[in-house]
N, CA and C atoms of all chains as a GROMACS GRO file, in nm:
protein
  555
    1MET      N    1   0.077  -0.129  -0.016
    1MET     CA    2  -0.016   0.009   0.004
    1MET      C    3   0.081   0.147   0.008
    2ILE      N    4   0.154   0.136   0.109
    2ILE     CA    5   0.268   0.261   0.088
    2ILE      C    6   0.367   0.237  -0.009
    3LEU      N    7   0.395   0.103  -0.071
    3LEU     CA    8   0.509   0.112  -0.198
    3LEU      C    9   0.380   0.171  -0.322
    4ASP      N   10   0.285   0.152  -0.319
    4ASP     CA   11   0.174   0.198  -0.432
    4ASP      C   12   0.173   0.348  -0.410
    5ALA      N   13   0.160   0.418  -0.306
    5ALA     CA   14   0.123   0.555  -0.287
    5ALA      C   15   0.261   0.641  -0.324
    6LEU      N   16   0.380   0.559  -0.308
    6LEU     CA   17   0.484   0.577  -0.323
    6LEU      C   18   0.534   0.600  -0.475
    7SER      N   19   0.483   0.488  -0.512
    7SER     CA   20   0.487   0.487  -0.687
    7SER      C   21   0.399   0.604  -0.762
    8VAL      N   22   0.279   0.627  -0.719
    8VAL     CA   23   0.222   0.708  -0.772
    8VAL      C   24   0.261   0.861  -0.753
    9LEU      N   25   0.321   0.884  -0.621
    9LEU     CA   26   0.394   1.026  -0.617
    9LEU      C   27   0.498   0.999  -0.721
   10LEU      N   28   0.577   0.928  -0.750
   10LEU     CA   29   0.678   0.951  -0.834
   10LEU      C   30   0.646   0.937  -0.962
   11LEU      N   31   0.537   0.880  -1.019
   11LEU     CA   32   0.496   0.871  -1.166
   11LEU      C   33   0.430   1.016  -1.168
   12VAL      N   34   0.364   1.084  -1.083
   12VAL     CA   35   0.301   1.199  -1.107
   12VAL      C   36   0.399   1.294  -1.138
   13LEU      N   37   0.519   1.277  -1.053
   13LEU     CA   38   0.625   1.374  -1.068
   13LEU      C   39   0.709   1.366  -1.208
   14GLY      N   40   0.727   1.269  -1.237
   14GLY     CA   41   0.746   1.218  -1.372
   14GLY      C   42   0.677   1.297  -1.458
   15LEU      N   43   0.557   1.278  -1.452
   15LEU     CA   44   0.458   1.340  -1.579
   15LEU      C   45   0.457   1.475  -1.571
   16PHE      N   46   0.499   1.557  -1.452
   16PHE     CA   47   0.515   1.695  -1.423
   16PHE      C   48   0.624   1.734  -1.504
   17PHE      N   49   0.759   1.655  -1.512
   17PHE     CA   50   0.862   1.707  -1.560
   17PHE      C   51   0.865   1.685  -1.727
   18PHE      N   52   0.788   1.573  -1.766
   18PHE     CA   53   0.758   1.575  -1.909
   18PHE      C   54   0.697   1.678  -1.962
   19VAL      N   55   0.561   1.688  -1.886
   19VAL     CA   56   0.468   1.827  -1.924
   19VAL      C   57   0.571   1.964  -1.944
   20SER      N   58   0.673   1.971  -1.844
   20SER     CA   59   0.741   2.097  -1.844
   20SER      C   60   0.826   2.106  -1.958
   21GLY      N   61   0.890   1.967  -1.999
   21GLY     CA   62   0.964   1.969  -2.115
   21GLY      C   63   0.893   2.005  -2.242
   22LEU      N   64   0.774   1.981  -2.271
   22LEU     CA   65   0.686   1.984  -2.342
   22LEU      C   66   0.642   2.148  -2.373
   23LEU      N   67   0.625   2.224  -2.257
   23LEU     CA   68   0.598   2.357  -2.258
   23LEU      C   69   0.724   2.432  -2.256
   24GLY      N   70   0.848   2.386  -2.254
   24GLY     CA   71   0.968   2.409  -2.267
   24GLY      C   72   1.023   2.457  -2.426
   25LEU      N   73   0.962   2.321  -2.478
   25LEU     CA   74   0.974   2.317  -2.655
   25LEU      C   75   0.912   2.407  -2.715
   26TRP      N   76   0.781   2.420  -2.643
   26TRP     CA   77   0.673   2.494  -2.718
   26TRP      C   78   0.703   2.670  -2.698
   27ARG      N   79   0.720   2.689  -2.585
   27ARG     CA   80   0.741   2.832  -2.578
   27ARG      C   81   0.863   2.899  -2.558
   28PHE      N   82   0.972   2.834  -2.565
   28PHE     CA   83   1.103   2.915  -2.542
   28PHE      C   84   1.155   2.962  -2.677
   29PRO      N   85   1.211   3.076  -2.646
   29PRO     CA   86   1.241   3.148  -2.809
   29PRO      C   87   1.332   3.114  -2.885
   30ASP      N   88   1.454   3.062  -2.851
   30ASP     CA   89   1.547   2.994  -2.933
   30ASP      C   90   1.581   2.862  -2.909
   31THR      N   91   1.658   2.783  -3.040
   31THR     CA   92   1.685   2.648  -3.014
   31THR      C   93   1.777   2.612  -2.881
   32PHE      N   94   1.882   2.717  -2.877
   32PHE     CA   95   1.958   2.696  -2.747
   32PHE      C   96   1.864   2.665  -2.631
   33ALA      N   97   1.770   2.763  -2.590
   33ALA     CA   98   1.690   2.748  -2.503
   33ALA      C   99   1.621   2.603  -2.486
   34ARG      N  100   1.555   2.580  -2.610
   34ARG     CA  101   1.481   2.462  -2.596
   34ARG      C  102   1.568   2.353  -2.560
   35LEU      N  103   1.698   2.338  -2.633
   35LEU     CA  104   1.767   2.211  -2.573
   35LEU      C  105   1.799   2.218  -2.465
   36HIS      N  106   1.828   2.305  -2.388
   36HIS     CA  107   1.855   2.315  -2.247
   36HIS      C  108   1.758   2.263  -2.178
   37ALA      N  109   1.639   2.322  -2.201
   37ALA     CA  110   1.492   2.251  -2.132
   37ALA      C  111   1.471   2.135  -2.148
   38LEU      N  112   1.460   2.089  -2.281
   38LEU     CA  113   1.435   1.959  -2.299
   38LEU      C  114   1.511   1.845  -2.263
   39THR      N  115   1.638   1.864  -2.263
   39THR     CA  116   1.738   1.770  -2.240
   39THR      C  117   1.707   1.729  -2.086
   40LYS      N  118   1.726   1.826  -2.023
   40LYS     CA  119   1.697   1.790  -1.858
   40LYS      C  120   1.561   1.726  -1.835
   41ALA      N  121   1.478   1.792  -1.855
   41ALA     CA  122   1.338   1.750  -1.829
   41ALA      C  123   1.313   1.619  -1.866
   42ASP      N  124   1.326   1.627  -1.992
   42ASP     CA  125   1.330   1.478  -2.048
   42ASP      C  126   1.406   1.340  -1.978
   43ASN      N  127   1.510   1.386  -1.945
   43ASN     CA  128   1.579   1.265  -1.868
   43ASN      C  129   1.499   1.225  -1.735
   44LEU      N  130   1.488   1.335  -1.675
   44LEU     CA  131   1.434   1.365  -1.531
   44LEU      C  132   1.302   1.296  -1.553
   45GLY      N  133   1.225   1.317  -1.617
   45GLY     CA  134   1.083   1.272  -1.632
   45GLY      C  135   1.090   1.116  -1.671
   46LEU      N  136   1.149   1.054  -1.748
   46LEU     CA  137   1.186   0.943  -1.791
   46LEU      C  138   1.238   0.850  -1.623
   47GLY      N  139   1.348   0.905  -1.583
   47GLY     CA  140   1.400   0.864  -1.455
   47GLY      C  141   1.310   0.838  -1.364
   48LEU      N  142   1.229   0.944  -1.319
   48LEU     CA  143   1.100   0.887  -1.208
   48LEU      C  144   1.038   0.844  -1.253
   49VAL      N  145   0.950   0.835  -1.353
   49VAL     CA  146   0.856   0.731  -1.431
   49VAL      C  147   0.930   0.576  -1.428
   50MET      N  148   1.045   0.558  -1.421
   50MET     CA  149   1.125   0.453  -1.438
   50MET      C  150   1.125   0.408  -1.267
   51THR      N  151   1.149   0.505  -1.188
   51THR     CA  152   1.176   0.473  -1.061
   51THR      C  153   1.060   0.447  -0.960
   52GLY      N  154   0.947   0.491  -1.045
   52GLY     CA  155   0.769   0.475  -0.997
   52GLY      C  156   0.768   0.325  -1.013
   53LEU      N  157   0.792   0.298  -1.129
   53LEU     CA  158   0.757   0.166  -1.182
   53LEU      C  159   0.844   0.053  -1.148
   54LEU      N  160   0.942   0.075  -1.073
   54LEU     CA  161   1.057   0.000  -1.000
   54LEU      C  162   0.968  -0.095  -0.908
   55PHE      N  163   0.896  -0.028  -0.809
   55PHE     CA  164   0.805  -0.091  -0.690
   55PHE      C  165   0.694  -0.183  -0.747
   56GLN      N  166   0.647  -0.192  -0.871
   56GLN     CA  167   0.570  -0.274  -0.929
   56GLN      C  168   0.623  -0.395  -1.019
   57VAL      N  169   0.741  -0.403  -1.016
   57VAL     CA  170   0.802  -0.519  -1.113
   57VAL      C  171   0.778  -0.618  -1.040
   58PRO      N  172   0.780  -0.754  -1.125
   58PRO     CA  173   0.747  -0.899  -1.055
   58PRO      C  174   0.887  -0.959  -1.016
   59ASP      N  175   1.003  -0.928  -1.055
   59ASP     CA  176   1.146  -0.986  -1.023
   59ASP      C  177   1.249  -0.909  -1.071
   60VAL      N  178   1.354  -0.954  -1.021
   60VAL     CA  179   1.488  -0.869  -1.018
   60VAL      C  180   1.526  -0.822  -1.159
   61LEU      N  181   1.516  -0.933  -1.250
   61LEU     CA  182   1.565  -0.923  -1.369
   61LEU      C  183   1.492  -0.793  -1.479
   62TRP      N  184   1.356  -0.779  -1.428
   62TRP     CA  185   1.275  -0.642  -1.475
   62TRP      C  186   1.340  -0.552  -1.439
   63ALA      N  187   1.360  -0.536  -1.307
   63ALA     CA  188   1.438  -0.412  -1.252
   63ALA      C  189   1.561  -0.362  -1.294
   64ILE      N  190   1.644  -0.453  -1.331
   64ILE     CA  191   1.798  -0.439  -1.396
   64ILE      C  192   1.770  -0.375  -1.561
   65LYS      N  193   1.670  -0.439  -1.605
   65LYS     CA  194   1.641  -0.372  -1.772
   65LYS      C  195   1.581  -0.242  -1.758
   66PHE      N  196   1.481  -0.224  -1.634
   66PHE     CA  197   1.458  -0.109  -1.644
   66PHE      C  198   1.563   0.033  -1.602
   67VAL      N  199   1.668  -0.022  -1.534
   67VAL     CA  200   1.771   0.072  -1.486
   67VAL      C  201   1.886   0.071  -1.594
   68LEU      N  202   1.872  -0.017  -1.695
   68LEU     CA  203   1.922  -0.053  -1.825
   68LEU      C  204   1.884   0.062  -1.918
   69VAL      N  205   1.758   0.067  -1.959
   69VAL     CA  206   1.681   0.149  -2.037
   69VAL      C  207   1.702   0.285  -2.002
   70TRP      N  208   1.702   0.340  -1.874
   70TRP     CA  209   1.717   0.477  -1.828
   70TRP      C  210   1.876   0.510  -1.824
   71LEU      N  211   1.971   0.431  -1.802
   71LEU     CA  212   2.108   0.477  -1.844
   71LEU      C  213   2.118   0.480  -1.984
   72LEU      N  214   2.083   0.400  -2.076
   72LEU     CA  215   2.071   0.395  -2.222
   72LEU      C  216   2.044   0.524  -2.254
   73ALA      N  217   1.927   0.580  -2.220
   73ALA     CA  218   1.853   0.701  -2.240
   73ALA      C  219   1.902   0.822  -2.190
   74LEU      N  220   2.025   0.833  -2.097
   74LEU     CA  221   2.107   0.921  -2.002
   74LEU      C  222   2.195   0.937  -2.155
   75VAL      N  223   2.272   0.843  -2.188
   75VAL     CA  224   2.382   0.856  -2.270
   75VAL      C  225   2.328   0.909  -2.424
   76ALA      N  226   2.214   0.841  -2.455
   76ALA     CA  227   2.157   0.889  -2.617
   76ALA      C  228   2.122   1.031  -2.593
   77SER      N  229   2.061   1.087  -2.490
   77SER     CA  230   2.021   1.226  -2.479
   77SER      C  231   2.143   1.316  -2.455
   78ALA      N  232   2.240   1.277  -2.400
   78ALA     CA  233   2.372   1.342  -2.404
   78ALA      C  234   2.406   1.362  -2.554
   79VAL      N  235   2.430   1.252  -2.596
   79VAL     CA  236   2.505   1.257  -2.744
   79VAL      C  237   2.421   1.332  -2.824
   80ASN      N  238   2.269   1.307  -2.810
   80ASN     CA  239   2.198   1.399  -2.889
   80ASN      C  240   2.213   1.544  -2.869
   81ALA      N  241   2.197   1.592  -2.793
   81ALA     CA  242   2.197   1.729  -2.735
   81ALA      C  243   2.342   1.795  -2.798
   82HIS      N  244   2.458   1.710  -2.775
   82HIS     CA  245   2.583   1.760  -2.807
   82HIS      C  246   2.584   1.763  -2.959
   83LEU      N  247   2.528   1.664  -3.032
   83LEU     CA  248   2.544   1.684  -3.189
   83LEU      C  249   2.452   1.796  -3.234
   84ILE      N  250   2.308   1.825  -3.177
   84ILE     CA  251   2.231   1.912  -3.203
   84ILE      C  252   2.335   2.082  -3.164
   85ALA      N  253   2.375   2.080  -3.046
   85ALA     CA  254   2.423   2.190  -3.027
   85ALA      C  255   2.545   2.226  -3.126
   86VAL      N  256   2.631   2.136  -3.150
   86VAL     CA  257   2.756   2.177  -3.228
   86VAL      C  258   2.704   2.189  -3.356
   87PHE      N  259   2.622   2.116  -3.435
   87PHE     CA  260   2.564   2.148  -3.572
   87PHE      C  261   2.488   2.293  -3.566
   88LEU      N  262   2.460   2.332  -3.461
   88LEU     CA  263   2.372   2.477  -3.471
   88LEU      C  264   2.479   2.569  -3.433
   89HIS      N  265   2.575   2.548  -3.378
   89HIS     CA  266   2.695   2.621  -3.331
   89HIS      C  267   2.761   2.678  -3.464
   90ARG      N  268   2.806   2.554  -3.538
   90ARG     CA  269   2.856   2.573  -3.696
   90ARG      C  270   2.766   2.634  -3.780
   91GLN      N  271   2.651   2.588  -3.778
   91GLN     CA  272   2.556   2.675  -3.877
   91GLN      C  273   2.537   2.815  -3.870
   92GLN      N  274   2.554   2.827  -3.713
   92GLN     CA  275   2.547   3.006  -3.684
   92GLN      C  276   2.685   3.076  -3.712
   93GLU      N  277   2.778   3.008  -3.704
   93GLU     CA  278   2.910   3.072  -3.756
   93GLU      C  279   2.943   3.106  -3.905
   94GLY      N  280   2.862   3.001  -3.960
   94GLY     CA  281   2.892   3.000  -4.094
   94GLY      C  282   2.984   2.941  -4.161
   95HIS      N  283   3.066   2.860  -4.093
   95HIS     CA  284   3.184   2.782  -4.152
   95HIS      C  285   3.194   2.648  -4.092
   96ASP      N  286   3.249   2.559  -4.154
   96ASP     CA  287   3.273   2.429  -4.141
   96ASP      C  288   3.391   2.374  -4.158
   97GLU      N  289   3.466   2.355  -4.051
   97GLU     CA  290   3.615   2.315  -4.069
   97GLU      C  291   3.618   2.190  -4.128
   98SER      N  292   3.545   2.107  -4.077
   98SER     CA  293   3.544   1.916  -4.146
   98SER      C  294   3.547   1.951  -4.293
   99ALA      N  295   3.504   2.044  -4.376
   99ALA     CA  296   3.452   1.997  -4.515
   99ALA      C  297   3.573   2.018  -4.567
  100MET      N  298  -0.422  -0.034  -0.900
  100MET     CA  299  -0.307   0.024  -0.954
  100MET      C  300  -0.293   0.011  -1.094
  101ASN      N  301  -0.355  -0.082  -1.148
  101ASN     CA  302  -0.324  -0.089  -1.300
  101ASN      C  303  -0.438   0.022  -1.362
  102THR      N  304  -0.518   0.068  -1.287
  102THR     CA  305  -0.602   0.188  -1.351
  102THR      C  306  -0.513   0.308  -1.339
  103VAL      N  307  -0.476   0.330  -1.258
  103VAL     CA  308  -0.372   0.467  -1.225
  103VAL      C  309  -0.259   0.450  -1.355
  104LEU      N  310  -0.214   0.325  -1.379
  104LEU     CA  311  -0.118   0.350  -1.481
  104LEU      C  312  -0.128   0.340  -1.622
  105LEU      N  313  -0.269   0.296  -1.635
  105LEU     CA  314  -0.321   0.285  -1.786
  105LEU      C  315  -0.362   0.458  -1.777
  106ALA      N  316  -0.420   0.537  -1.688
  106ALA     CA  317  -0.445   0.646  -1.722
  106ALA      C  318  -0.329   0.741  -1.729
  107LEU      N  319  -0.202   0.679  -1.668
  107LEU     CA  320  -0.076   0.751  -1.706
  107LEU      C  321  -0.032   0.770  -1.846
  108VAL      N  322  -0.057   0.629  -1.908
  108VAL     CA  323  -0.023   0.626  -2.052
  108VAL      C  324  -0.114   0.686  -2.128
  109VAL      N  325  -0.249   0.746  -2.105
  109VAL     CA  326  -0.321   0.816  -2.166
  109VAL      C  327  -0.299   0.946  -2.173
  110VAL      N  328  -0.224   0.982  -2.054
  110VAL     CA  329  -0.172   1.119  -2.032
  110VAL      C  330  -0.088   1.149  -2.130
  111LEU      N  331   0.018   1.044  -2.119
  111LEU     CA  332   0.169   1.045  -2.195
  111LEU      C  333   0.124   1.041  -2.347
  112ALA      N  334   0.043   0.975  -2.371
  112ALA     CA  335   0.006   0.974  -2.533
  112ALA      C  336  -0.064   1.104  -2.575
  113LEU      N  337  -0.119   1.158  -2.465
  113LEU     CA  338  -0.186   1.323  -2.506
  113LEU      C  339  -0.047   1.413  -2.551
  114VAL      N  340   0.044   1.407  -2.442
  114VAL     CA  341   0.173   1.482  -2.427
  114VAL      C  342   0.254   1.464  -2.562
  115LEU      N  343   0.248   1.341  -2.608
  115LEU     CA  344   0.309   1.268  -2.748
  115LEU      C  345   0.245   1.345  -2.851
  116LEU      N  346   0.115   1.342  -2.856
  116LEU     CA  347   0.041   1.390  -2.970
  116LEU      C  348   0.094   1.546  -2.986
  117ILE      N  349   0.085   1.621  -2.854
  117ILE     CA  350   0.101   1.771  -2.877
  117ILE      C  351   0.226   1.762  -2.935
  118SER      N  352   0.328   1.740  -2.879
  118SER     CA  353   0.467   1.742  -2.925
  118SER      C  354   0.471   1.681  -3.091
  119LEU      N  355   0.410   1.594  -3.142
  119LEU     CA  356   0.401   1.550  -3.246
  119LEU      C  357   0.356   1.696  -3.352
  120LEU      N  358   0.250   1.767  -3.287
  120LEU     CA  359   0.208   1.842  -3.342
  120LEU      C  360   0.294   1.962  -3.355
  121ILE      N  361   0.398   2.006  -3.240
  121ILE     CA  362   0.475   2.089  -3.222
  121ILE      C  363   0.595   2.058  -3.335
  122MET      N  364   0.617   1.936  -3.348
  122MET     CA  365   0.755   1.885  -3.463
  122MET      C  366   0.703   1.947  -3.614
  123LEU      N  367   0.567   1.929  -3.631
  123LEU     CA  368   0.512   1.954  -3.755
  123LEU      C  369   0.496   2.098  -3.810
  124ALA      N  370   0.507   2.134  -3.662
  124ALA     CA  371   0.491   2.289  -3.720
  124ALA      C  372   0.599   2.396  -3.694
  125ARG      N  373   0.708   2.295  -3.669
  125ARG     CA  374   0.844   2.383  -3.665
  125ARG      C  375   0.899   2.386  -3.816
  126THR      N  376   0.988   2.447  -3.839
  126THR     CA  377   1.049   2.456  -3.981
  126THR      C  378   1.179   2.434  -3.967
  127ARG      N  379   1.266   2.479  -3.854
  127ARG     CA  380   1.400   2.439  -3.896
  127ARG      C  381   1.426   2.289  -3.814
  128LEU      N  382   1.547   2.238  -3.906
  128LEU     CA  383   1.594   2.093  -3.860
  128LEU      C  384   1.621   2.058  -3.733
  129THR      N  385   1.675   2.150  -3.660
  129THR     CA  386   1.708   2.130  -3.511
  129THR      C  387   1.603   2.144  -3.406
  130ASP      N  388   1.499   2.233  -3.446
  130ASP     CA  389   1.354   2.238  -3.367
  130ASP      C  390   1.307   2.086  -3.370
  131ARG      N  391   1.294   2.038  -3.497
  131ARG     CA  392   1.218   1.932  -3.551
  131ARG      C  393   1.295   1.806  -3.461
  132LEU      N  394   1.457   1.801  -3.491
  132LEU     CA  395   1.518   1.683  -3.407
  132LEU      C  396   1.483   1.677  -3.258
  133LEU      N  397   1.466   1.796  -3.181
  133LEU     CA  398   1.462   1.822  -3.073
  133LEU      C  399   1.298   1.751  -3.034
  134ALA      N  400   1.224   1.808  -3.092
  134ALA     CA  401   1.089   1.720  -3.126
  134ALA      C  402   1.088   1.584  -3.129
  135VAL      N  403   1.179   1.532  -3.208
  135VAL     CA  404   1.191   1.381  -3.233
  135VAL      C  405   1.238   1.320  -3.080
  136GLN      N  406   1.334   1.403  -3.010
  136GLN     CA  407   1.394   1.342  -2.890
  136GLN      C  408   1.280   1.347  -2.791
  137LEU      N  409   1.213   1.417  -2.773
  137LEU     CA  410   1.109   1.413  -2.697
  137LEU      C  411   0.988   1.304  -2.715
  138LEU      N  412   0.980   1.303  -2.839
  138LEU     CA  413   0.890   1.183  -2.879
  138LEU      C  414   0.942   1.041  -2.836
  139GLY      N  415   1.089   1.025  -2.863
  139GLY     CA  416   1.163   0.903  -2.841
  139GLY      C  417   1.124   0.875  -2.659
  140THR      N  418   1.163   0.977  -2.625
  140THR     CA  419   1.134   0.981  -2.474
  140THR      C  420   0.999   0.916  -2.411
  141LEU      N  421   0.929   0.999  -2.463
  141LEU     CA  422   0.790   0.941  -2.439
  141LEU      C  423   0.726   0.826  -2.487
  142GLY      N  424   0.773   0.763  -2.586
  142GLY     CA  425   0.759   0.643  -2.619
  142GLY      C  426   0.807   0.535  -2.536
  143VAL      N  427   0.948   0.571  -2.495
  143VAL     CA  428   1.012   0.455  -2.401
  143VAL      C  429   0.933   0.499  -2.275
  144ALA      N  430   0.865   0.581  -2.233
  144ALA     CA  431   0.793   0.575  -2.085
  144ALA      C  432   0.690   0.500  -2.088
  145MET      N  433   0.593   0.533  -2.238
  145MET     CA  434   0.477   0.441  -2.237
  145MET      C  435   0.490   0.306  -2.260
  146LEU      N  436   0.592   0.274  -2.315
  146LEU     CA  437   0.649   0.133  -2.327
  146LEU      C  438   0.677   0.042  -2.198
  147LEU      N  439   0.756   0.130  -2.106
  147LEU     CA  440   0.771   0.088  -1.971
  147LEU      C  441   0.645   0.070  -1.902
  148VAL      N  442   0.550   0.168  -1.905
  148VAL     CA  443   0.428   0.166  -1.837
  148VAL      C  444   0.371   0.032  -1.868
  149LEU      N  445   0.356  -0.019  -1.986
  149LEU     CA  446   0.257  -0.078  -2.055
  149LEU      C  447   0.310  -0.220  -2.039
  150ALA      N  448   0.487  -0.226  -2.012
  150ALA     CA  449   0.515  -0.341  -1.987
  150ALA      C  450   0.478  -0.414  -1.847
  151VAL      N  451   0.466  -0.322  -1.770
  151VAL     CA  452   0.404  -0.363  -1.618
  151VAL      C  453   0.265  -0.376  -1.622
  152VAL      N  454   0.198  -0.307  -1.691
  152VAL     CA  455   0.043  -0.317  -1.702
  152VAL      C  456  -0.005  -0.470  -1.764
  153MET      N  457   0.064  -0.497  -1.875
  153MET     CA  458   0.053  -0.624  -1.946
  153MET      C  459   0.108  -0.734  -1.885
  154GLN      N  460   0.248  -0.717  -1.823
  154GLN     CA  461   0.305  -0.804  -1.773
  154GLN      C  462   0.391  -0.892  -1.895
  155GLN      N  463   0.432  -0.795  -1.982
  155GLN     CA  464   0.512  -0.866  -2.115
  155GLN      C  465   0.646  -0.818  -2.111
  156ARG      N  466   0.748  -0.903  -2.121
  156ARG     CA  467   0.865  -0.864  -2.130
  156ARG      C  468   0.915  -0.812  -2.257
  157ALA      N  469   0.833  -0.836  -2.360
  157ALA     CA  470   0.896  -0.767  -2.507
  157ALA      C  471   0.892  -0.650  -2.489
  158PHE      N  472   0.769  -0.572  -2.427
  158PHE     CA  473   0.763  -0.415  -2.445
  158PHE      C  474   0.917  -0.367  -2.367
  159LEU      N  475   0.981  -0.425  -2.284
  159LEU     CA  476   1.086  -0.382  -2.254
  159LEU      C  477   1.221  -0.382  -2.340
  160ASP      N  478   1.212  -0.492  -2.439
  160ASP     CA  479   1.311  -0.497  -2.548
  160ASP      C  480   1.281  -0.394  -2.631
  161THR      N  481   1.162  -0.372  -2.676
  161THR     CA  482   1.116  -0.258  -2.774
  161THR      C  483   1.167  -0.129  -2.701
  162ALA      N  484   1.135  -0.115  -2.607
  162ALA     CA  485   1.211   0.027  -2.524
  162ALA      C  486   1.332   0.020  -2.515
  163LEU      N  487   1.413  -0.063  -2.524
  163LEU     CA  488   1.554  -0.035  -2.536
  163LEU      C  489   1.606  -0.030  -2.675
  164VAL      N  490   1.535  -0.084  -2.785
  164VAL     CA  491   1.568  -0.063  -2.930
  164VAL      C  492   1.521   0.084  -2.955
  165LEU      N  493   1.416   0.143  -2.895
  165LEU     CA  494   1.382   0.251  -2.918
  165LEU      C  495   1.515   0.380  -2.873
  166VAL      N  496   1.502   0.344  -2.765
  166VAL     CA  497   1.640   0.416  -2.701
  166VAL      C  498   1.757   0.443  -2.765
  167MET      N  499   1.805   0.319  -2.815
  167MET     CA  500   1.917   0.321  -2.900
  167MET      C  501   1.890   0.367  -3.046
  168LEU      N  502   1.801   0.364  -3.118
  168LEU     CA  503   1.745   0.430  -3.231
  168LEU      C  504   1.728   0.590  -3.233
  169ALA      N  505   1.697   0.626  -3.119
  169ALA     CA  506   1.662   0.774  -3.115
  169ALA      C  507   1.793   0.871  -3.152
  170VAL      N  508   1.914   0.814  -3.092
  170VAL     CA  509   2.028   0.882  -3.099
  170VAL      C  510   2.070   0.873  -3.258
  171VAL      N  511   2.056   0.742  -3.327
  171VAL     CA  512   2.100   0.770  -3.449
  171VAL      C  513   2.027   0.838  -3.554
  172VAL      N  514   1.906   0.886  -3.519
  172VAL     CA  515   1.835   0.977  -3.600
  172VAL      C  516   1.926   1.093  -3.607
  173THR      N  517   1.960   1.147  -3.490
  173THR     CA  518   2.011   1.278  -3.475
  173THR      C  519   2.158   1.279  -3.539
  174ALA      N  520   2.224   1.139  -3.548
  174ALA     CA  521   2.357   1.148  -3.597
  174ALA      C  522   2.339   1.151  -3.746
  175VAL      N  523   2.254   1.080  -3.791
  175VAL     CA  524   2.240   1.088  -3.959
  175VAL      C  525   2.234   1.220  -4.012
  176PHE      N  526   2.142   1.240  -3.932
  176PHE     CA  527   2.059   1.402  -3.995
  176PHE      C  528   2.154   1.509  -4.012
  177THR      N  529   2.236   1.517  -3.862
  177THR     CA  530   2.339   1.628  -3.882
  177THR      C  531   2.450   1.600  -3.956
  178HIS      N  532   2.489   1.474  -3.958
  178HIS     CA  533   2.600   1.440  -4.056
  178HIS      C  534   2.579   1.468  -4.207
  179ARG      N  535   2.457   1.431  -4.244
  179ARG     CA  536   2.394   1.463  -4.396
  179ARG      C  537   2.419   1.584  -4.438
  180GLN      N  538   2.344   1.659  -4.335
  180GLN     CA  539   2.326   1.830  -4.309
  180GLN      C  540   2.441   1.889  -4.364
  181ARG      N  541   2.564   1.849  -4.283
  181ARG     CA  542   2.685   1.917  -4.295
  181ARG      C  543   2.752   1.853  -4.429
  182GLY      N  544   2.716   1.787  -4.517
  182GLY     CA  545   2.798   1.747  -4.646
  182GLY      C  546   2.873   1.627  -4.616
  183GLY      N  547   2.859   1.546  -4.508
  183GLY     CA  548   2.935   1.433  -4.493
  183GLY      C  549   2.881   1.330  -4.578
  184LYS      N  550   3.007   1.238  -4.630
  184LYS     CA  551   2.979   1.099  -4.689
  184LYS      C  552   2.871   1.015  -4.582
  185SER      N  553   2.790   0.930  -4.655
  185SER     CA  554   2.693   0.836  -4.582
  185SER      C  555   2.782   0.712  -4.568
   0.00000   0.00000   0.00000
C-alpha cells in the first residue's frame, strides 16, 4: 500500500517533468534554450517514471532492465544534445572546418 | 494500480500527440530533431508503463531498441546536413 502510494507520487512527478519539457519545447524563444530545457526535463521525467515503476515489477531481472533503459536514455540524450548543439553552432558561425 | 497506470499511459499519449504537432509546426531541422527526441523519450516511458500493466517482457526490449535508435536519427541527419559522406 505504501509502495503503491510512493509509486503514484513518483509517476505524477515524472509526468510533471514531461509536461514541463513540452512547455519548454513549445514556448522557449530560441533553439539553444529549447535544447537546455528539453534535455534535462526529458531525462528527469523518464527517470522518475522508471523509479515509480520499479516498485511494481515482478522480479529482479525486470528491475535491472528498467535501470538499463534509463542509463541508455541518459547516454543517448547526452549525445543527442551535443550533436544538435555543435551542428547549430557551426551553422550560426557560417563555417565548417570539417569540409 | 493498473487503472492509475493506464491513465498515465493516456496522459503520456496526449503529451506525445502535442509534441508531434509541435514537430510538424516547426520549420528548422534542429527544432524538429529536438521534438523527435521528446517523442522518443515519451514512447519509451509509455512502453515501460505498458510492460508493467500487461506483464509482457517484450515491451522492455522494444523500449531498449527505441532508446538506441533515437540517437541514430540525430547522428545521421546532422552528418548528412553538413555534407558528410554516408
